[in-house]
C-alpha positions as CSV (number, residue, x, y, z in Angstrom):
1,X,-23.6,29.0,-18.7
2,X,-26.2,29.6,-21.5
3,X,-23.7,28.2,-24.0
4,X,-23.3,25.0,-22.0
5,X,-27.0,24.5,-21.8
6,X,-27.2,24.8,-25.6
7,X,-24.5,22.3,-26.1
8,X,-26.2,19.9,-23.7
9,X,-29.4,20.4,-25.7
10,X,-27.5,19.7,-28.9
11,X,-26.2,16.4,-27.6
12,X,-29.6,15.4,-26.1
13,X,-31.3,16.1,-29.4
14,X,-29.0,13.6,-31.1
15,X,-29.7,10.9,-28.5
16,X,-31.5,8.0,-30.2
17,X,-31.3,5.4,-27.5
18,X,-30.0,4.7,-24.0
19,X,-29.8,1.7,-21.7
20,X,-29.4,2.1,-18.0
21,X,-28.0,-0.6,-15.7
22,X,-27.0,-0.3,-12.1
23,X,-23.3,0.1,-13.0
24,X,-23.0,1.1,-16.7
25,X,-25.1,3.4,-18.9
26,X,-25.1,2.9,-22.7
27,X,-26.2,5.5,-25.1
28,X,-26.2,6.0,-28.9
29,X,-26.1,9.5,-30.5
30,X,-27.0,10.0,-34.1
31,X,-24.7,12.3,-36.1
32,X,-25.7,14.9,-38.7
33,X,-24.9,12.5,-41.5
34,X,-26.7,9.5,-39.9
35,X,-23.7,7.7,-38.4
36,X,-23.7,6.9,-34.6
37,X,-21.4,7.7,-31.7
38,X,-21.7,5.1,-29.0
39,X,-21.3,6.3,-25.4
40,X,-20.6,4.2,-22.3
41,X,-20.6,5.7,-18.8
42,X,-19.2,3.9,-15.8
43,X,-22.0,4.5,-13.3
44,X,-20.7,4.0,-9.8
45,X,-19.6,7.4,-8.6
46,X,-19.8,6.6,-4.9
47,X,-17.0,4.0,-5.4
48,X,-15.2,6.4,-7.8
49,X,-16.4,4.1,-10.6
50,X,-14.4,1.1,-9.3
51,X,-14.4,-1.6,-12.0
52,X,-16.7,-4.4,-10.7
53,X,-17.2,-7.8,-12.3
54,X,-20.7,-6.8,-13.5
55,X,-19.3,-3.6,-15.0
56,X,-16.6,-5.6,-16.9
57,X,-19.1,-8.1,-18.3
58,X,-21.5,-5.5,-19.5
59,X,-18.8,-3.4,-21.1
60,X,-17.3,-6.4,-22.9
61,X,-20.5,-7.6,-24.4
62,X,-21.6,-4.1,-25.5
63,X,-18.2,-3.3,-27.1
64,X,-18.4,-6.6,-29.1
65,X,-21.8,-5.5,-30.3
66,X,-20.7,-2.0,-31.1
67,X,-17.7,-3.2,-33.0
68,X,-19.9,-5.2,-35.3
69,X,-22.6,-2.6,-35.7
70,X,-21.9,-1.0,-39.1
71,X,-23.4,2.4,-38.4
72,X,-21.4,3.0,-35.3
73,X,-18.3,5.0,-36.1
74,X,-16.7,5.6,-32.7
75,X,-17.0,4.8,-29.0
76,X,-16.8,7.3,-26.2
77,X,-16.1,5.9,-22.7
78,X,-16.4,8.1,-19.6
79,X,-16.9,8.0,-15.8
80,X,-19.9,9.3,-13.9
81,X,-19.4,12.2,-11.7
82,X,-16.6,14.8,-11.6
83,X,-14.1,13.0,-9.2
84,X,-13.0,10.0,-11.2
85,X,-13.0,8.2,-14.5
86,X,-12.2,4.9,-12.7
87,X,-10.2,4.5,-9.5
88,X,-9.3,0.9,-10.2
89,X,-10.7,-2.6,-9.8
90,X,-13.4,-3.4,-7.3
91,X,-10.9,-5.2,-5.0
92,X,-13.1,-4.8,-1.9
93,X,-15.4,-7.4,-3.4
94,X,-12.5,-9.6,-4.5
95,X,-11.1,-9.4,-0.9
96,X,-13.8,-11.6,0.4
97,X,-12.6,-14.5,-1.7
98,X,-9.0,-13.9,-0.9
99,X,-9.7,-13.5,2.9
100,X,-11.4,-16.9,3.1
101,X,-8.8,-18.9,1.3
102,X,-5.5,-17.0,1.2
103,X,-2.5,-18.7,2.6
104,X,-1.7,-16.1,5.3
105,X,1.8,-17.6,5.4
106,X,3.8,-17.3,8.5
107,X,7.4,-16.1,8.0
108,X,9.7,-18.8,6.9
109,X,7.0,-21.0,5.3
110,X,7.1,-21.9,1.6
111,X,4.4,-21.0,-0.9
112,X,2.9,-24.4,-1.5
113,X,-0.8,-24.4,-0.7
114,X,-3.7,-23.5,-3.1
115,X,-7.1,-22.2,-2.2
116,X,-10.4,-24.0,-2.7
117,X,-11.9,-24.4,-6.1
118,X,-14.7,-21.8,-5.5
119,X,-12.3,-19.1,-4.4
120,X,-9.9,-19.9,-7.2
121,X,-12.6,-19.7,-9.8
122,X,-13.8,-16.2,-8.5
123,X,-10.3,-14.8,-8.5
124,X,-9.3,-16.3,-11.9
125,X,-12.6,-15.2,-13.4
126,X,-12.4,-11.6,-12.3
127,X,-8.9,-11.0,-13.7
128,X,-9.5,-13.1,-16.8
129,X,-12.6,-11.0,-17.7
130,X,-10.8,-7.7,-16.9
131,X,-7.8,-8.5,-19.1
132,X,-10.1,-9.7,-21.9
133,X,-11.8,-6.3,-21.8
134,X,-8.6,-4.4,-21.7
135,X,-7.2,-6.4,-24.6
136,X,-10.4,-5.8,-26.6
137,X,-10.0,-2.0,-26.2
138,X,-6.4,-2.2,-27.3
139,X,-7.4,-4.1,-30.4
140,X,-10.7,-2.2,-31.1
141,X,-10.7,-1.2,-34.8
142,X,-13.0,1.8,-34.7
143,X,-12.0,5.1,-33.0
144,X,-12.2,4.6,-29.2
145,X,-12.1,7.7,-27.0
146,X,-11.6,7.5,-23.3
147,X,-12.3,10.7,-21.3
148,X,-9.7,10.3,-18.5
149,X,-10.9,13.0,-16.1
150,X,-10.1,12.9,-12.4
151,X,-8.8,9.8,-10.8
152,X,-7.5,7.2,-13.2
153,X,-5.7,4.4,-11.4
154,X,-5.1,0.7,-11.7
155,X,-8.0,-0.9,-13.6
156,X,-9.0,2.6,-14.8
157,X,-5.6,3.0,-16.5
158,X,-6.1,-0.4,-18.1
159,X,-9.1,1.0,-19.8
160,X,-7.5,4.3,-20.8
161,X,-4.2,2.9,-22.0
162,X,-5.7,0.8,-24.8
163,X,-7.9,3.5,-26.4
164,X,-7.0,4.9,-29.8
165,X,-7.7,8.5,-28.5
166,X,-6.9,9.1,-24.8
167,X,-8.0,12.4,-23.4
168,X,-6.7,13.8,-20.1
169,X,-7.9,16.9,-18.3
170,X,-6.6,19.5,-15.8
171,X,-7.9,17.2,-13.0
172,X,-6.5,13.9,-14.2
173,X,-4.6,12.1,-11.5
174,X,-3.0,8.9,-12.9
175,X,-1.2,6.2,-11.0
176,X,-0.4,2.5,-10.7
177,X,-0.3,2.3,-6.9
178,X,-0.4,-1.5,-6.6
179,X,2.7,-1.6,-4.4
180,X,0.6,-0.1,-1.6
181,X,-1.8,-3.0,-1.7
182,X,0.6,-5.9,-2.1
183,X,-0.2,-6.4,-5.8
184,X,1.8,-5.5,-8.9
185,X,1.2,-3.2,-11.9
186,X,-1.3,-5.2,-14.0
187,X,-3.9,-4.5,-16.6
188,X,-1.3,-4.5,-19.3
189,X,1.3,-2.5,-17.4
190,X,4.0,-5.0,-18.4
191,X,3.5,-3.6,-21.9
192,X,2.6,0.1,-21.5
193,X,5.1,0.9,-18.7
194,X,7.8,-0.5,-21.0
195,X,6.7,1.9,-23.8
196,X,7.6,5.0,-21.7
197,X,10.8,7.0,-21.9
198,X,13.5,4.8,-20.4
199,X,13.3,4.4,-16.6
200,X,10.0,6.1,-16.1
201,X,7.9,2.9,-16.2
202,X,10.0,1.3,-13.5
203,X,10.0,4.4,-11.3
204,X,6.2,4.6,-11.5
205,X,5.8,0.9,-10.9
206,X,7.9,0.9,-7.7
207,X,6.7,4.2,-6.2
208,X,3.0,4.3,-7.4
209,X,3.7,8.0,-8.0
210,X,0.8,10.1,-9.2
211,X,1.2,11.9,-12.5
212,X,-0.8,14.6,-14.2
213,X,-2.0,15.3,-17.8
214,X,1.3,16.7,-19.0
215,X,3.1,13.7,-17.5
216,X,0.7,11.3,-19.2
217,X,1.3,12.9,-22.6
218,X,5.1,12.8,-22.0
219,X,5.1,9.1,-21.1
220,X,2.7,8.1,-23.9
221,X,-0.3,7.3,-21.7
222,X,-2.4,10.0,-23.2
223,X,-2.8,11.7,-26.6
224,X,-4.6,15.0,-26.0
225,X,-5.2,17.5,-23.2
226,X,-8.7,19.1,-23.1
227,X,-10.2,20.9,-20.1
228,X,-13.1,19.1,-18.6
229,X,-15.5,22.0,-19.2
230,X,-15.1,21.2,-22.9
231,X,-16.4,17.7,-22.8
232,X,-20.0,18.6,-23.9
233,X,-18.4,20.7,-26.7
234,X,-16.5,17.6,-27.9
235,X,-19.6,15.4,-27.7
236,X,-21.6,18.0,-29.7
237,X,-18.8,18.3,-32.3
238,X,-18.6,14.6,-32.7
239,X,-22.1,14.6,-33.9
240,X,-21.3,17.2,-36.5
241,X,-18.4,15.3,-38.1
242,X,-19.0,14.1,-41.7
243,X,-18.0,10.5,-40.8
244,X,-17.1,8.1,-43.6
245,X,-17.4,4.3,-44.1
246,X,-13.6,4.1,-43.8
247,X,-12.2,3.3,-40.3
248,X,-8.8,4.8,-41.1
249,X,-10.4,8.0,-42.3
250,X,-12.6,8.2,-39.2
251,X,-9.5,7.9,-37.0
252,X,-8.0,10.9,-38.8
253,X,-11.2,12.9,-38.6
254,X,-11.4,12.3,-34.8
255,X,-7.7,13.1,-34.3
256,X,-8.2,16.4,-36.2
257,X,-11.2,17.3,-34.1
258,X,-9.5,16.6,-30.8
259,X,-6.2,18.3,-31.7
260,X,-8.2,21.4,-32.7
261,X,-10.0,21.6,-29.4
262,X,-6.7,20.9,-27.5
263,X,-5.0,23.9,-29.0
264,X,-7.4,26.2,-27.2
265,X,-6.7,24.4,-23.9
266,X,-3.0,23.9,-23.8
267,X,-2.4,27.1,-21.8
268,X,-4.0,25.4,-18.9
269,X,-2.0,22.1,-18.9
270,X,-0.1,21.6,-15.6
271,X,3.7,21.4,-15.5
272,X,5.1,17.9,-15.9
273,X,6.7,16.3,-12.8
274,X,8.2,13.6,-14.8
275,X,10.0,16.0,-17.2
276,X,11.2,18.1,-14.3
277,X,12.6,15.0,-12.6
278,X,14.0,13.2,-15.6
279,X,17.7,13.5,-14.7
280,X,17.0,12.3,-11.2
281,X,14.8,9.4,-12.2
282,X,17.3,8.2,-14.8
283,X,20.1,8.3,-12.2
284,X,18.1,6.3,-9.7
285,X,16.6,3.5,-11.8
286,X,19.6,2.7,-14.1
287,X,21.0,0.2,-11.6
288,X,21.5,-3.6,-11.7
289,X,19.1,-4.8,-9.1
290,X,15.8,-3.9,-7.4
291,X,17.6,-3.6,-4.1
292,X,20.0,-1.0,-5.5
293,X,17.2,0.9,-7.1
294,X,15.2,0.8,-3.9
295,X,18.1,2.1,-1.8
296,X,18.9,4.9,-4.4
297,X,15.3,6.1,-4.3
298,X,14.7,6.0,-0.5
299,X,18.1,7.4,0.4
300,X,17.9,10.4,-1.8
301,X,17.6,13.5,0.4
302,X,16.0,15.9,-2.1
303,X,13.5,18.3,-0.6
304,X,10.6,17.9,-3.2
305,X,7.0,17.2,-2.3
306,X,6.2,15.1,-5.4
307,X,9.4,13.0,-5.1
308,X,9.1,12.7,-1.3
309,X,5.5,11.3,-1.7
310,X,6.9,8.7,-4.1
311,X,9.6,7.8,-1.6
312,X,7.1,7.3,1.1
313,X,4.9,5.1,-1.0
314,X,7.9,2.9,-1.9
315,X,9.0,2.6,1.8
316,X,5.6,1.8,3.1
317,X,4.6,-0.5,0.3
318,X,5.2,-4.2,-0.1
319,X,8.8,-5.2,-0.6
320,X,7.6,-8.4,-2.3
321,X,5.5,-6.4,-4.7
322,X,8.6,-4.3,-5.6
323,X,10.5,-7.5,-6.4
324,X,7.7,-8.9,-8.5
325,X,7.2,-5.6,-10.4
326,X,10.9,-5.3,-11.1
327,X,11.1,-8.8,-12.6
328,X,7.8,-8.4,-14.4
329,X,8.9,-5.3,-16.3
330,X,12.1,-7.0,-17.2
331,X,10.2,-9.9,-18.6
332,X,7.7,-7.7,-20.4
333,X,10.3,-6.0,-22.5
334,X,10.4,-9.0,-24.8
335,X,6.7,-9.9,-24.8
336,X,3.8,-9.1,-27.1
337,X,0.8,-7.4,-25.6
338,X,-1.1,-10.7,-25.5
339,X,1.8,-12.4,-23.8
340,X,2.0,-9.6,-21.3
341,X,-1.7,-10.2,-20.3
342,X,-1.1,-13.9,-20.1
343,X,1.9,-13.4,-17.8
344,X,-0.1,-10.9,-15.6
345,X,-3.0,-13.3,-15.3
346,X,-0.6,-15.9,-13.9
347,X,0.8,-13.3,-11.4
348,X,-2.7,-12.0,-10.5
349,X,-4.1,-15.4,-9.6
350,X,-1.1,-16.3,-7.6
351,X,-1.3,-12.9,-5.8
352,X,-4.9,-13.7,-4.9
353,X,-3.8,-16.9,-3.3
354,X,-0.7,-15.8,-1.5
355,X,-2.0,-13.4,1.2
356,X,0.1,-10.3,0.6
357,X,-2.6,-8.8,-1.7
358,X,-5.4,-9.6,0.7
359,X,-3.4,-8.0,3.6
360,X,-2.8,-4.8,1.6
361,X,-6.5,-4.5,0.7
362,X,-7.5,-5.1,4.3
363,X,-5.2,-2.4,5.6
364,X,-6.1,0.2,3.0
365,X,-9.8,-0.4,2.3
366,X,-11.3,-2.8,4.8
367,X,-10.0,-1.9,8.3
368,X,-8.4,1.3,7.0
369,X,-5.7,1.2,9.6
370,X,-2.9,1.9,7.0
371,X,-0.8,-0.7,8.9
372,X,-0.3,-3.8,6.7
373,X,1.6,-6.7,8.0
374,X,3.8,-7.4,4.9
375,X,5.3,-10.8,4.4
376,X,8.8,-9.3,4.4
377,X,10.0,-6.4,6.5
378,X,12.7,-5.2,4.1
379,X,13.7,-5.3,0.4
380,X,16.8,-7.4,1.2
381,X,14.7,-10.0,3.0
382,X,12.6,-11.1,0.1
383,X,13.3,-14.7,-0.8
384,X,14.0,-15.3,-4.5
385,X,12.2,-18.6,-4.3
386,X,9.0,-16.9,-3.3
387,X,9.3,-14.5,-6.2
388,X,10.0,-17.5,-8.5
389,X,6.7,-19.1,-7.3
390,X,4.7,-16.1,-8.6
391,X,6.1,-16.6,-12.1
392,X,5.6,-20.4,-12.2
393,X,3.0,-21.2,-14.9
394,X,-0.4,-22.2,-13.6
395,X,-1.5,-23.4,-17.0
396,X,0.2,-25.2,-19.9
397,X,-0.3,-24.3,-23.5
398,X,-4.0,-24.2,-24.6
399,X,-5.1,-24.5,-21.0
400,X,-4.4,-20.8,-20.4
401,X,-7.7,-18.8,-20.0
402,X,-6.3,-16.1,-22.3
403,X,-4.9,-18.5,-24.9
404,X,-7.2,-16.9,-27.6
405,X,-6.0,-13.3,-27.2
């Protein structure tokens, strides 16, 4: 315990400035050679650091500033508290707009109506700003560390996935559980799920299965495993690095530091569920339609807690979301990162208008009855024309809000 206090003192002694807001804390730590490490902390622990519109706006502007600030050599992004880095987007707030204007289609109707301009602007603005932030992190030139401790889901994974140095811990719990709320795997998932070993991205998209640190390294969502108790050690050592003026050299210096710390922690990394289930996953998802994949997963009678939870999530989730995710990942295989975000914005705005997303949020987070009334009762009942509607372009050419990515 004494050692930890000394490390904390070391970090605090290097602190040259901090800026506290309601939802994000920004700090700058001076290193031994005069360079600066910029630290951003998502500061909403009661909501598991859910990514609000205000949080997105603050982070985006500060990251633009830090990218241009010559004496800053690296960015460190973390979550407040010990439970979560970021549990996803602040969809409870977004629900209010969706509730007032969503179609709430009755079965058999076609998806033809649009919401009011005010509601449309709120939904479009939230997802546009979120995707711009995620894309900025993907493209950030300086070393960018995300400390992915605890719950990392949805929007939190959007922040983690784009970082140059992605750290996971013994408590990391990672998932894209959008099927449970009538959405689809967004925040760049069309891109990063397709980068995983074959079949894993589709399985995680359809089941929302939770994975751990070892899984994250296996499927290329994380770079290093470090126990959470070593975070202050890492921050202190960052201040001791002899940083250079070369961005490529600084990337190498950071990688060397993190890998060295990781070596002392690897004995504590959990077993990989994905690796242990590879043969099974490959056999289930290598089929020619989402209906066949769905049936293969839910009808498998293996007695396995992790896989059984994945089955349950798929069966209780939105059949429409399963269809959208299946087509989305197929389309994403041939798209650039920027085009993936543009496709996802189109899907996200349409999802905000349709009603399925609003119903999923209501059941899980508003009324908390865990009994959503999905648009379709079964995977075979989903109408192809409805899925087509989600992919119809809302904007043409330069009109797209993300045209400049």
